[in-house]
C-alpha positions in Angstrom: -22.5 2.3 3.3 -22.8 6.0 3.8 -25.6 6.9 6.1 -27.7 10.1 6.9 -26.7 11.0 10.5 -30.3 11.6 11.4 -30.9 7.9 11.0 -28.0 6.8 13.2 -27.9 6.6 17.2 -25.0 4.2 19.6 -23.6 3.3 23.0 -20.2 4.4 24.2 -18.4 2.5 26.9 -16.7 5.4 28.7 -18.5 8.6 28.0 -20.1 10.5 30.9 -17.8 12.2 33.4 -19.2 12.1 36.9 -17.8 14.8 39.2 -17.2 13.9 42.9 -19.7 16.3 44.3 -22.6 16.3 46.8 -25.5 14.1 45.7 -27.7 17.1 45.2 -25.3 18.7 42.7 -25.5 17.2 39.2 -22.2 16.9 37.2 -22.0 19.2 34.2 -23.1 17.4 31.0 -20.3 16.9 28.5 -20.7 19.2 25.4 -19.8 18.4 21.9 -17.1 20.1 19.9 -18.5 22.4 17.2 -15.5 21.9 14.9 -13.2 19.1 16.3 -10.4 19.6 13.7 -10.4 23.4 13.1 -7.9 23.5 10.2 -9.1 23.1 6.6 -8.5 20.1 4.4 -5.6 21.4 2.3 -5.6 21.2 -1.5 -3.0 18.7 -2.8 -2.4 20.6 -5.9 -2.9 17.4 -7.8 -5.4 17.5 -10.7 -6.8 14.3 -12.3 -9.0 13.6 -15.2 -11.9 11.2 -15.0 -12.7 9.1 -18.0 -16.0 7.0 -18.1 -15.5 3.3 -18.8 -19.1 2.4 -18.0 -22.3 4.5 -17.7 -26.0 3.7 -17.3 -25.7 1.8 -14.0 -27.8 2.4 -10.9 -25.5 2.7 -7.9 -22.1 1.0 -8.5 -20.4 0.1 -5.2 -17.0 -1.5 -6.2 -15.1 -3.4 -8.7 -12.3 -6.0 -9.1 -10.9 -8.6 -11.5 -9.4 -12.0 -11.3 -5.6 -12.4 -11.2 -4.1 -12.2 -14.6 -7.0 -10.4 -16.3 -5.9 -6.9 -17.3 -8.7 -6.4 -19.8 -11.7 -6.4 -17.6 -13.3 -5.0 -14.5 -16.2 -6.6 -12.7 -18.5 -4.1 -11.0 -21.1 -4.6 -8.3 -24.3 -2.6 -8.7 -26.2 -2.1 -5.5 -29.4 -3.3 -7.0 -28.1 -6.9 -7.2 -26.3 -7.0 -10.6 -22.6 -7.6 -11.4 -21.3 -6.2 -14.7 -18.3 -7.3 -16.7 -16.7 -4.3 -18.3 -14.2 -4.2 -21.1 -11.4 -1.8 -20.3 -10.0 -1.6 -23.9 -12.1 1.3 -25.0 -14.8 -0.8 -26.7 -17.6 0.5 -24.5 -18.7 -3.1 -24.0 -20.3 -4.6 -20.9 -22.2 -7.7 -20.1 -24.1 -9.2 -17.2 -21.8 -11.3 -15.1 -24.4 -12.2 -12.5 -28.0 -11.1 -11.9 -28.7 -11.7 -8.2 -31.6 -9.1 -7.9 -34.0 -11.9 -6.9 -31.9 -12.6 -3.8 -31.9 -9.0 -2.5 -33.8 -8.1 0.6 -37.4 -7.4 -0.3 -37.5 -3.8 1.0 -34.3 -2.7 -0.7 -34.6 1.1 -1.4 -37.9 1.3 0.5 -36.8 2.1 4.0 -37.2 5.9 3.9 -40.6 7.0 2.5 -40.2 8.9 -0.7 -36.5 8.4 -0.9 -34.7 5.4 -2.4 -31.8 5.5 0.0 -30.4 2.3 1.3 -27.1 0.9 2.5 -27.9 -2.7 1.7 -27.8 -4.6 -1.5 -25.0 -6.0 -3.6 -22.0 -4.7 -1.7 -18.9 -7.0 -2.2 -17.2 -9.2 -4.8 -14.0 -11.2 -4.7 -12.4 -13.6 -7.1 -10.7 -16.7 -5.6 -6.8 -16.4 -5.8 -7.0 -19.7 -7.9 -9.9 -18.5 -10.1 -8.1 -19.5 -13.3 -8.1 -23.1 -12.0 -11.4 -23.3 -10.0 -13.7 -20.6 -11.3 -14.8 -19.5 -7.9 -16.1 -16.1 -6.8 -17.6 -14.7 -3.6 -20.3 -12.1 -2.9 -21.5 -10.1 0.0 -25.3 -9.4 -0.3 -28.2 -8.3 1.8 -31.0 -10.9 1.8 -34.2 -11.8 3.5 -33.8 -14.2 6.5 -34.9 -17.3 4.7 -32.4 -19.7 6.3 -31.0 -20.3 9.8 -28.5 -17.6 10.9 -24.9 -18.2 12.0 -24.4 -14.9 13.9 -27.0 -12.9 15.7 -27.4 -10.5 18.6 -31.1 -11.2 18.9 -31.6 -15.0 19.2 -35.1 -16.1 18.4 -36.1 -12.8 16.9 -36.6 -11.8 13.2 -33.8 -9.4 12.2 -35.1 -5.9 11.5 -33.1 -5.5 8.2 -32.5 -9.0 6.9 -29.2 -10.8 6.8 -25.7 -10.1 5.5 -24.9 -13.2 3.4 -21.5 -14.4 2.2 -21.8 -16.8 -0.7 -19.5 -18.7 -3.0 -20.3 -19.2 -6.7 -18.7 -20.9 -9.7 -18.7 -19.4 -13.2 -20.1 -21.5 -16.0 -17.0 -21.5 -18.2 -13.9 -19.9 -16.9 -12.4 -19.8 -20.4 -15.4 -18.0 -21.9 -14.9 -14.6 -23.5 -17.7 -13.2 -21.3 -17.7 -14.9 -17.9 -21.0 -15.5 -16.2 -21.9 -17.0 -12.8 -23.8 -20.3 -12.7 -26.8 -19.5 -10.4 -27.1 -23.2 -9.5 -23.6 -23.2 -8.0 -24.7 -21.1 -4.9 -23.0 -22.2 -1.7 -23.7 -19.9 1.3 -20.8 -19.6 3.7 -22.4 -17.6 6.5 -25.4 -15.5 7.4 -25.3 -12.6 9.8 -28.5 -11.0 11.2 -28.8 -7.2 10.7 -30.8 -5.2 13.3 -31.0 -2.0 11.1 -30.5 -1.3 7.4 -27.4 0.9 7.7 -23.8 0.1 8.7 -23.4 -3.1 6.7 -19.6 -2.9 6.0 -19.8 -5.1 2.8 -16.2 -5.4 1.5 -14.7 -8.7 0.5 -11.0 -9.2 -0.4 -8.4 -11.9 -0.3 -5.3 -10.9 1.6 -1.7 -11.8 0.6 -2.2 -14.9 2.8 -5.0 -16.0 0.5 -7.5 -15.8 3.3 -10.8 -14.1 2.7 -11.4 -10.9 4.7 -14.9 -9.5 5.4 -15.9 -6.2 6.8 -19.1 -6.0 8.9 -20.7 -2.9 10.4 -21.9 -2.5 13.9 -25.5 -3.4 13.0 -26.9 0.0 12.2 -29.1 2.7 13.7 -26.8 5.1 15.4 -24.3 5.3 18.3 -24.1 1.4 18.4 -27.1 1.3 20.7 -30.8 0.3 20.5 -32.5 -2.9 19.4 -29.9 -5.5 18.4 -27.0 -3.7 20.1 -25.5 -5.0 23.3 -24.4 -2.9 26.3 -21.1 -1.4 25.5 -21.7 -1.7 21.8 -21.5 -4.5 19.3 -18.2 -3.3 18.0 -16.6 -3.9 21.4 -18.5 -7.1 22.1 -16.7 -10.5 22.2 -19.9 -12.5 22.7 -19.6 -15.8 20.8 -22.1 -15.0 18.1 -21.5 -11.3 17.7 -19.4 -10.4 14.7 -20.9 -6.9 14.2 -18.4 -4.0 14.0 -15.6 -6.3 13.1 -13.2 -7.4 10.3 -13.4 -11.1 9.8 -10.9 -13.6 8.3 -11.8 -17.0 7.1 -10.5 -19.8 4.8 -13.3 -20.4 2.3 -11.8 -23.7 1.3 -11.8 -25.1 4.9 -14.6 -26.8 6.9 -13.8 -26.4 10.6 -16.2 -23.5 11.3 -19.2 -24.1 13.5 -21.5 -24.6 10.5 -18.9 -26.7 8.6 -19.1 -24.4 5.5 -15.7 -22.7 5.7 -12.4 -22.8 7.6 -11.1 -20.9 10.6 -7.4 -20.1 10.3 -5.6 -21.2 13.5 -3.7 -17.9 13.5 -6.9 -15.9 14.0 -6.4 -13.9 17.2 -9.5 -15.1 19.1 -9.2 -18.8 18.4 -9.3 -20.6 21.8 -10.2 -17.3 23.5 -13.4 -15.3 24.3 -14.8 -14.0 21.0 -15.9 -15.4 17.7 -13.1 -17.4 16.0 -13.7 -15.5 12.8 -12.7 -12.0 14.2 -9.4 -10.5 12.9 -10.0 -7.0 14.4 -12.8 -5.1 16.2 -14.0 -1.6 17.2 -15.5 -0.5 13.9 -18.7 1.5 13.2 -19.1 0.9 9.5 -15.9 -0.4 7.8 -17.6 0.0 4.4 -14.5 -0.3 2.2 -11.0 -1.7 2.7 -8.1 -2.7 0.6 -4.7 -4.3 0.7 -1.7 -2.4 -0.5 -0.6 -4.5 -3.5 3.1 -3.8 -2.7 3.3 -4.0 1.1 0.2 -6.1 1.9 -1.0 -3.5 4.5 -4.7 -3.8 5.3 -6.2 -0.3 5.2 -9.8 0.2 6.4 -11.9 3.3 6.0 -14.4 3.5 8.9 -17.5 5.7 8.4 -18.0 8.0 11.4 -21.1 9.1 13.3 -21.6 12.8 13.4 -18.1 14.3 13.5 -15.0 12.2 12.5 -14.2 10.1 9.4 -11.2 7.8 9.8 -8.8 5.5 8.0 -7.1 2.7 10.0 -4.1 0.6 9.4 -5.5 -2.7 10.7 -3.4 -5.4 12.3 -4.2 -8.7 13.9 -6.3 -8.6 17.1 -6.3 -4.8 17.5 -9.2 -2.7 18.8 -10.0 0.4 16.8 -12.1 2.1 19.4 -15.7 2.5 18.4 -18.0 3.4 20.2 -15.6 4.5 23.0 -13.9 6.8 20.5 -14.8 8.3 17.1 -11.4 8.7 15.4 -8.9 9.9 18.1 -11.7 11.7 20.0 -13.7 10.5 23.0 -17.3 9.8 21.9 -20.4 10.5 24.0 -23.6 8.7 22.9 -25.7 11.4 24.5 -28.5 9.0 25.6 -31.4 9.3 23.2 -30.0 12.4 21.5 -27.4 12.6 18.7 -23.9 11.4 19.8 -20.9 13.7 19.7 -17.2 13.9 20.4 -16.0 15.7 23.5 -12.2 16.0 23.4 -9.2 14.7 21.5 -7.5 11.9 23.3 -4.8 10.4 21.2 -3.4 7.1 22.7 -6.0 7.0 25.5 -7.7 5.0 26.7 -5.0 2.4 26.5 -5.6 -0.6 24.3 -7.4 1.3 21.6 -5.7 2.1 18.2 -6.1 5.5 16.7 -6.6 6.1 13.0 -3.6 7.0 10.7 -5.8 9.5 9.0 -8.9 11.5 10.0 -10.9 14.5 9.1 -14.0 16.1 10.5 -17.3 16.9 8.9 -17.4 20.7 9.6 -15.5 23.1 7.4 -13.6 25.8 9.3 -15.9 28.6 10.3 -19.0 26.8 9.2 -22.2 25.7 10.9 -21.9 22.2 12.2 -22.2 19.9 9.2 -25.7 18.4 9.1 -27.3 20.8 11.6 -30.1 23.3 10.8 -28.8 26.1 8.6 -25.8 24.2 7.3 -25.0 24.0 3.6 -22.7 21.9 1.5 -20.1 24.6 1.8 -20.1 24.0 5.6 -19.1 20.4 5.1 -15.8 18.6 4.4 -17.8 15.4 3.8 -20.1 13.1 5.7 -18.9 9.5 5.1 -15.5 8.3 4.2 -15.2 5.8 1.3 -12.0 3.8 1.3 -9.8 3.4 -1.8 -6.4 2.0 -2.6 -2.7 2.9 -2.4 -1.9 3.9 -6.0 0.6 1.5 -7.6 -0.2 2.3 -11.2 1.9 4.1 -13.8 -0.4 6.6 -15.4 -0.3 9.3 -12.7 3.2 10.0 -11.3 1.9 12.4 -8.6 -0.2 9.7 -7.0 2.4 7.0 -6.8 2.6 5.5 -3.4 -0.3 7.6 -2.1 -3.5 6.3 -0.6 -6.4 7.5 -2.8 -9.8 7.6 -1.2 -12.9 9.8 -1.0 -16.1 10.9 0.7 -19.6 10.0 -0.3 -20.8 13.7 -0.5 -20.7 17.1 1.2 -24.5 16.9 1.3 -26.8 13.9 1.7 -28.2 12.5 -1.6 -26.3 15.1 -3.7 -23.6 14.6 -6.3 -21.0 16.4 -4.2 -18.5 13.5 -3.5 -14.9 14.2 -2.9 -11.5 12.7 -3.8 -8.7 12.7 -1.3 -5.0 11.6 -1.1 -2.7 11.0 1.8 0.6 12.8 1.5 2.1 10.6 4.3 0.9 12.8 7.1 -2.5 14.2 6.4 -5.6 14.2 4.2 -5.4 16.4 1.1 -8.0 17.2 -1.5 -8.0 16.4 -5.2 -10.5 17.9 -7.7 -14.1 16.7 -7.0 -15.5 13.9 -9.3 -18.9 15.4 -9.8 -20.8 12.4 -8.4 -21.8 11.0 -5.1 -19.0 8.5 -4.4 -20.0 5.0 -3.6 -16.7 3.2 -4.0 -13.4 2.6 -5.8 -12.0 -0.1 -7.9 -8.5 -1.3 -8.9 -7.7 -3.2 -12.1 -4.9 -5.7 -12.6 -2.7 -2.9 -13.9 -3.1 -1.2 -10.5 -5.0 1.7 -12.1 -7.9 3.2 -10.1 -11.5 4.0 -10.7 -14.1 6.0 -8.8 -17.7 4.8 -8.8 -21.0 6.5 -8.0 -24.0 8.3 -9.4 -25.6 11.7 -9.5 -28.6 10.8 -7.4 -26.8 9.7 -4.2 -29.5 7.0 -3.8 -30.5 3.7 -5.2 -32.4 5.1 -8.2 -32.0 6.2 -11.7 -29.4 5.2 -14.3 -26.7 7.8 -13.7 -24.3 5.3 -12.2 -20.8 5.6 -13.6 -17.4 4.0 -13.4 -14.7 6.6 -14.0 -11.1 5.8 -14.6 -8.7 8.2 -12.7 -6.1 9.4 -15.3 -3.6 12.2 -15.6 -4.9 15.6 -16.3 -3.0 16.8 -19.4 
């Protein structure tokens, strides 16, 4: 999900510059940029109101609804619960699914004294034919209780459990309050996680009715360390390495290696080196993505390391650069130290796709965000949270714009941000007053921002806020 940078370290393929000098003369070490993008994030001038449609949750991460249902939103809470929410102003919610018993056993216990975690209930998608088959899909973090399908550490116990993609069926798809039948569980795939962070976690069906899945690089930092291969998981095309990728599968097929789902023949690595499931690679933590409901464009927000947050327009078979680049900047993993960016290099190296939007962590004139002495005022944000292109009707100023956000200006603080894209750059909207964990879009194409005031997996301050016009 978000990720304190002190917990993150990764390998970059082309980082150090070696000068052609005499053997006794060491090449100068690359240095990081203090403020990679010096200009401020401009204010959009747009003001929105935020109206609660659900409160009392723990740490909501996302929401969606089946096709044709304009009355409800189904919200994933990181602790393992999924809530059905009535959007008609009745302040009504019910438990759609309680999967808390499946969650990884050390959820929220990784950092002593702080209930921060990036695992849990992270993704939910309704089958395009839900009204006929009652099928739903989840992305969860679970204990390694069954054989794994994808791993970078064969024969070893994964350090942070497994990412599990599961298909379920509701009890009665015609019921007023839908609920999942726990006996219908059908696991599609299991992916070993070396570390607790950088999970990805988004599920969504594309316009092609295939299921897309985002998976982070495995965690830690700089895409290096235990469970990370030389050159980084995000760049690896080893047969069982799907970390740092966006995957595409047919959940109704059966031609995968485990026979539990289908591999679309149009996937770019079918018959080539690389896992058949891969749609695109080169991501650090593609925590949230969405499809534009009008154009079908796949828009992925990839959480950065210590400097750059990025939004990518993702296409079949492309490489989005991590850990060779962070945004459009060359990345240096700095060995055992904290990684940093060294210079802006748009379009180079060849074969890597730069983001369509990016911003840096450090506010102009401030101390480097996250370094000793820095404050929230020094930070533009620390972890991008992807949203949606607004196609609703309530807010004229947002129409056609990509609405997204940032987890917070300060770790574990309710200082999240709302942003819009004006077609060329990132612009700010008024802050929501919460730590931002995710966004949701209902079937009327109206948007919601989700989060809490603790910034961690604790308390009952979790909220779902409808983004409306400020009148």
